[in-house]
N, C-alpha and C positions, 0 to 999 in steps of 0.2 A: 229694734236693733237687728242688724244684718247677721244672719247665721254664718259662721265661718265653716268653710269646707275643710275636711282633713286631707292632707297630702298622703302619698303612699307610705310615708314613714310614720304616719299617725299624728304628726304635728299639725295643729290647725293653721290653715292659710288665712291671710288677712284679706282675701279677695274671693270673689265668686268665679271659679275656674270656668264654669259653663258660659257665663256672661262674657268673660274675657275671650274665650274661644270664638264666640259669636262676633265680637268686635274685630278680632283678627281675621276672621273669614271675610268680613266686609272690606277690610283694607286690602287683602289679597285679591278680592273680586274686582275692586276698583282699579288697582295699580298693577296687578300681575305679581308673579313671584319676585322677580328682580326689582321691579319698581317699588315694592313694599320694603322700605328701609326698616332696620331694627328700631330706629328712633320713632318712626311712624307707628309701628306695631305696638311698641310698649306704651307709647302715648295714648293710643286708642284703647288699649287694654287696661290702662290705668295702673300699671305695675312697672317694676324695675326690670332691667335686663336679667339680673340675677334671679329674680322670681320667675321670669319667663322660662329661663333655661331649667330651673328646678322643677317647674310644673309641666312643661311641654317638651323639653329637649331642645335641640338646636332649631334653626329656622326651617330646615327641611322637614323635620318632624312636626313642627307647628303647622306647616302647610299641609302635610299629610292628614293631620287631625282636622284641619279646617276643610279639606276636601271631603273627608268622610261626613262632616257635618253638612256640607253643601249637598252631597248626594242623598242624605237622609232627610233634608229639609227642602230648600228651594227646588231641587231637581228630582224630588220624589214622584213627580207626575208620571214618570216612565212606568213605575210599578202599577199605578192605576190604569194607565193606557194599555198595558199588556193584558189586563183583565177584561177588556172590551170584548163583546161577543163576536165581532167580525174584524177581519183584517183592515177593512176600510175605517172602521171605528177606532182601531188601534192607531192607524196613521193620523186620523183626524185629531185624536186626543194628544198625540205626541207633538204635533205642530202647534196646537192650541196651548199646550203646556209650555212649550218653548217660548212662544210669544208672551205669555203671561209672566214667565220668569225673567225674561230678558228686557222687558219694557216696563218694569215696575215703576209706579209714579214716584216712589221714594227709594233711595238706595242706588247701588251701582247698576249700570245697564250692561247688556251682554251676558256672557256665560263664563263663570269661573273655570269650568272644565275645558273650554275652548281657548280662551285667551290667557289663562294663568301663566303659561310658560312657553308660549310660541316663540318668543324672542330670547329665551334663556340661553346664557353662554354655557360653556363646558362645565362650569361649576354647578350649574343647575340641571345637569343631564338627568339625574335621578328624578327630579320633579317633572321634567319633560316626558320621561318614560312613564311615570306614574299617570300623567294625564292622557298619554297615548293609549295606555292600557285601559283607562276608564272609558275613553271614547270607543275603543274596539269592543269592550265588554258590552256596552250599550247596543252596539250594532249586532253582536252575536245573539243577545237576548231577543232582539226584534226578529232576527233571522229565524230563530227557533220557533217563535210564535207564528211567523208567516209559513214556515214549513208545516206546522200543524194545520193552519188554515188551508193550505193546498191539499193536504191529506183528507181534510173534511169536505172538500169541494167548495170551499168558500173563495178560492181563487181559481181562475181558469186553467185548464191543462196547459202545460208548457211554461207556466210562470216560474221564474227562477227566484226562490225566496231570498237568496243571498244578494242578488242584484236589487230586488225590491227593498230589502232592508237597507242596503247602502244608499239607495235613492232617498229614502225617508230620512236617514240620519244626516245625509249631506244637506238636505233641505233644512233640517232642524239646526245644524251647526251654522249653516249660512244665515239663517234667521238671527242667530246670536251675533254674528259679525255685523250684519246690517243694523241690528238694534244698537250695538256699541257705537256705530257711526251716526246714530241719531235718527234712523228711520223709525217712524211712528208705528204704533200697534195696528192702526187701521190699515195702513199700507201693507204691512206684513200679513195681516189676515187676508187681504185681497189676493196677495201672492199665493198664500197657502191654499185658498179656495181654487185658484186657477190651476195649481199643481194637482190638486185632488180630483179635478175634473178629468184628468187623464188616467185615473185609476183603472186597472184592468177590469173590464166587465166580466161577470161570472157567466 
């Protein structure tokens, strides 16, 4: 028998909120914020609109929670990448992680954080801003790691950590767009290898 989760009010829910959020994330990932209709979301989540609002808030709040789940799940390769011992290793793992996430054999292609609200109208401005902040935060974290690499002599003198971080994130986000267009993982890996051959020598 399925264990019922309790709502914030203490009343048992008739569905698994964690599983419902996972399914909502996949719908947003595949269709974007505006492309994911309320009917498609509730159908995938297996709940009514009333239950969705009660458990997750409005559509924007549901997307925010789905994005948090995405960042902690499919996109968590960034955390591991930043722990690599060299800047080159950081960049290599970021691009490899981007390719793995955006070309999964099952499920949506591309990146929820890149494509989720690129075409959102004014009503989706908050979501668009949320994703812009998410992308900029990723770049800032990479920049901080590259600045440390420069201080440690792992990057050649004169290297601009900000420019290098923007270069890597642009490659990663470009990989997501290409993957969403149907470019295969092997071709994307070849591109990443070519880009990394231009890495600044120490």
